C-alpha positions in Angstrom: 8.0 -25.7 -30.6 11.0 -25.3 -28.3 13.7 -22.8 -28.1 15.1 -22.3 -31.6 17.9 -20.3 -33.2 17.7 -19.7 -37.0 14.9 -22.3 -37.1 17.1 -25.0 -35.4 16.1 -26.3 -32.0 18.6 -25.7 -29.2 16.5 -26.9 -26.3 13.1 -28.1 -25.1 11.6 -26.6 -21.9 8.6 -27.2 -19.7 7.3 -26.1 -16.3 7.8 -28.9 -13.8 5.9 -27.3 -10.9 4.7 -24.1 -9.2 5.2 -23.2 -5.6 4.4 -20.2 -3.5 6.9 -18.7 -1.1 6.1 -16.0 1.5 8.5 -13.0 1.5 8.4 -9.8 3.5 4.9 -8.2 3.0 4.2 -10.3 -0.1 4.6 -13.7 -1.9 6.5 -15.2 -4.7 5.3 -17.5 -7.4 8.2 -19.8 -8.2 8.0 -21.7 -11.5 10.4 -24.7 -11.4 11.6 -25.5 -15.0 13.0 -28.5 -16.8 15.1 -27.7 -19.8 16.6 -30.4 -22.1 19.5 -29.1 -24.1 19.9 -30.6 -27.5 23.1 -32.5 -28.4 25.2 -30.3 -30.8 28.4 -30.9 -32.6 28.7 -27.2 -33.6 29.2 -25.6 -30.3 29.0 -22.0 -31.5 25.3 -21.6 -30.7 24.0 -20.4 -27.4 20.9 -18.9 -25.8 20.2 -16.8 -22.7 16.8 -16.6 -21.1 16.3 -13.2 -19.3 12.9 -14.1 -17.9 9.3 -14.9 -18.7 6.1 -12.8 -19.1 3.5 -14.5 -16.8 -0.1 -14.6 -17.7 -3.0 -16.5 -16.2 -6.6 -17.4 -17.0 -9.3 -19.4 -15.3 -11.1 -22.3 -16.8 -13.5 -20.1 -18.8 -12.1 -16.6 -18.5 -9.8 -14.3 -20.4 -6.0 -14.3 -20.3 -4.7 -11.7 -17.8 -1.1 -10.4 -17.5 0.4 -10.9 -14.0 4.0 -9.7 -14.3 7.6 -10.6 -15.4 9.2 -13.5 -13.7 13.0 -13.5 -13.4 15.7 -16.1 -12.6 18.3 -15.3 -10.0 20.8 -15.1 -12.8 20.0 -15.3 -16.6 19.5 -18.9 -17.7 22.5 -19.7 -20.0 21.9 -22.5 -22.5 25.2 -23.9 -23.9 25.0 -27.1 -26.1 27.3 -30.0 -25.7 28.0 -33.0 -27.9 25.7 -34.8 -25.7 22.0 -34.2 -24.4 22.0 -32.4 -21.0 19.4 -31.2 -18.7 18.9 -28.1 -16.5 16.4 -27.3 -13.7 16.4 -23.6 -13.2 13.5 -21.5 -11.8 12.0 -18.1 -12.3 10.2 -16.2 -9.6 7.6 -13.5 -9.7 6.7 -11.3 -6.7 3.0 -10.8 -6.1 1.2 -8.5 -3.6 -1.6 -9.7 -1.4 -4.0 -7.8 -3.7 -2.8 -9.8 -6.6 -3.4 -13.0 -4.7 -6.9 -11.7 -4.1 -7.3 -11.0 -7.8 -6.2 -14.6 -8.6 -8.8 -15.9 -6.2 -11.5 -13.6 -7.8 -10.5 -14.9 -11.2 -10.3 -18.6 -10.1 -13.8 -18.4 -8.7 -13.5 -21.8 -7.0 -11.9 -23.4 -10.1 -8.5 -24.1 -11.6 -5.8 -21.7 -12.8 -3.8 -22.0 -16.0 -0.6 -20.2 -16.2 1.3 -19.3 -19.4 5.0 -18.2 -19.5 6.4 -16.4 -22.5 10.1 -16.8 -22.3 12.2 -14.0 -23.7 16.0 -13.8 -24.3 18.6 -13.7 -26.9 20.5 -16.4 -28.9 23.5 -16.6 -31.2 23.7 -18.8 -34.2 27.4 -18.6 -34.8 27.1 -15.5 -37.0 24.7 -13.1 -35.4 22.6 -12.5 -32.3 18.8 -12.7 -32.4 15.8 -12.4 -30.1 14.3 -15.7 -29.0 10.9 -16.7 -27.5 9.1 -19.7 -26.3 5.8 -20.4 -24.5 5.4 -22.7 -21.6 2.2 -23.6 -19.8 1.0 -25.3 -16.6 -2.4 -26.0 -15.2 -2.9 -25.9 -11.5 -6.0 -27.8 -10.3 -8.2 -26.2 -7.6 -7.1 -28.6 -4.9 -3.3 -28.1 -5.7 -3.7 -24.3 -5.6 -5.5 -24.4 -2.3 -2.8 -26.6 -0.7 0.0 -24.2 -2.0 -1.9 -21.3 -0.5 -2.2 -23.2 2.8 1.5 -24.1 2.8 2.5 -20.4 2.2 0.3 -19.2 5.1 -2.0 -17.3 2.7 -5.1 -18.9 4.2 -4.1 -17.5 7.6 -5.2 -14.1 6.2 -8.8 -13.4 5.2 -8.8 -12.8 1.4 -11.5 -10.2 1.3 -11.4 -6.9 -0.5 -13.0 -4.0 1.3 -13.0 -1.0 -1.0 -12.4 2.6 0.2 -14.4 5.4 -1.4 -12.4 6.7 -4.4 -12.8 8.6 -7.6 -15.9 10.7 -8.3 -18.4 10.3 -5.5 -22.0 11.8 -5.6 -22.8 14.7 -3.3 -24.6 12.2 -1.0 -21.4 10.3 -0.3 -18.6 12.8 -0.9 -18.4 14.1 2.6 -18.6 10.6 4.2 -15.9 9.4 1.8 -13.7 12.2 2.9 -14.2 11.4 6.6 -13.4 7.8 5.9 -10.2 8.7 4.0 -9.2 10.9 7.0 -9.8 7.9 9.2 -7.4 5.9 7.0 -4.8 8.6 7.1 -5.0 8.8 10.9 -4.5 5.0 11.0 -1.5 5.1 8.7 0.0 7.8 11.0 -0.5 5.8 14.1 -3.2 8.2 15.4 -5.6 5.5 16.5 -7.9 7.5 18.7 -8.5 10.0 15.9 -9.0 7.1 13.5 -11.7 5.6 15.7 -13.3 9.0 16.2 -13.6 9.6 12.5 -15.1 6.1 12.1 -17.7 6.9 14.7 -18.8 9.9 12.7 -19.0 7.9 9.5 -21.0 5.1 11.1 -23.5 7.6 12.7 -24.0 9.5 9.4 -24.3 6.4 7.2 -26.9 5.0 9.7 -29.0 8.1 9.4 -28.8 7.9 5.6 -29.7 4.2 5.5 -32.3 4.1 8.3 -33.7 7.6 8.2 -34.7 7.8 11.9 -33.1 11.0 12.9 -30.3 11.7 15.3 -31.1 8.7 17.7 -31.6 6.1 15.0 -29.4 3.6 16.9 -31.1 3.8 20.3 -34.3 2.0 19.4 -32.2 -0.8 17.6 -30.1 -1.3 20.6 -33.1 -1.5 22.9 -34.8 -4.0 20.6 -31.6 -6.0 20.4 -31.5 -6.2 24.2 -35.1 -7.1 24.8 -36.7 -8.6 21.6 -33.8 -9.9 19.6 -35.6 -13.1 18.6 -38.4 -11.1 17.0 -36.1 -8.9 14.9 -36.4 -9.2 11.1 -33.3 -9.6 8.9 -33.3 -6.0 8.1 -33.5 -5.0 11.7 -30.6 -7.3 12.6 -28.5 -5.7 9.8 -29.4 -2.3 11.1 -28.3 -3.5 14.6 -24.8 -4.2 13.3 -24.5 -0.5 12.3 -25.9 0.5 15.7 -23.6 -1.7 17.7 -20.5 -0.4 15.9 -21.7 3.2 16.6 -22.1 2.2 20.2 -18.6 0.7 20.4 -17.0 3.8 18.9 -19.1 6.3 20.9 -16.5 6.6 23.6 -14.1 8.2 21.0 -16.7 10.9 20.5 -16.3 12.2 24.1 -13.6 13.4 26.4 -12.5 11.1 29.2 -14.4 13.2 31.8 -17.6 12.5 29.9 -17.0 8.7 29.9 -14.9 8.7 26.7 -12.0 6.5 25.9 -8.7 8.1 25.0 -6.6 5.1 24.1 -7.1 2.7 21.3 -4.6 0.1 20.0 -3.6 -0.4 16.4 -5.5 -3.7 16.4 -8.7 -2.0 17.7 -8.4 0.8 15.2 -7.8 -1.7 12.3 -10.9 -3.6 13.3 -13.0 -0.5 13.5 -11.7 1.0 10.2 -12.2 -2.3 8.3 -15.7 -2.7 9.6 -16.6 0.9 8.9 -15.4 0.7 5.3 -17.2 -2.5 4.8 -20.5 -1.1 6.1 -20.1 2.0 3.9 -19.4 -0.2 0.9 -22.5 -2.3 1.7 -24.7 0.8 2.1 -23.6 2.1 -1.2 -24.4 -1.3 -2.8 -20.8 -2.2 -3.7 
């Protein structure tokens, strides 16, 4: 359809390419545009594009809104007596969680982006709102290469849910302890974070395996002496037991063989593994 003012075309636009740029703590989707401005003898008309509403869909999924992409400065379209071309771009900041959501939506396939351009135009007599829709399809291989170039594939795209909302009585206390562990981590209190995680792992192990206070001990012994004979379920249980064993030093004072110092990296590893095991135990 093109950009029109009072039913008269002022320009034709399309998306030339999409790139991904890393920025501090996030990424930017950059849509490179190609705009062909119509030749016009009456130079009183103009248009300005403020930005575009970005939506995306997979090959067989529903359209989902992503956000509003903006140019560095509004895109001003001014006709001349001859045809002219412009190559501006609009960018949209996306958080790592949004990249994950795109990957979940893509499900190994392609992505189809749609940009609804919004702005205002002037027909020589009055101003009016204008719109136009631009689309681009990004094949799977191209999207993967763009993520690789942006360094996104250097980070494991894996969502680990924290307990939130209404929890059953069975999980409410454990959810509270896990949230405390997260708060300790955010405050830089890494020993306390690991200590809370140890409590969570121990309790969830009791709930899941139902073998009393020392549910982990038989599993560790079996892992040490009969690991090749262990079933899949026993090997899964051993993962919980090993994590409990690793965090056990945070449960005791240094005089009792405990460990008083944990780095941010160690606490991050323990917190993410604990949250993942809780989610798995809850069937999430």
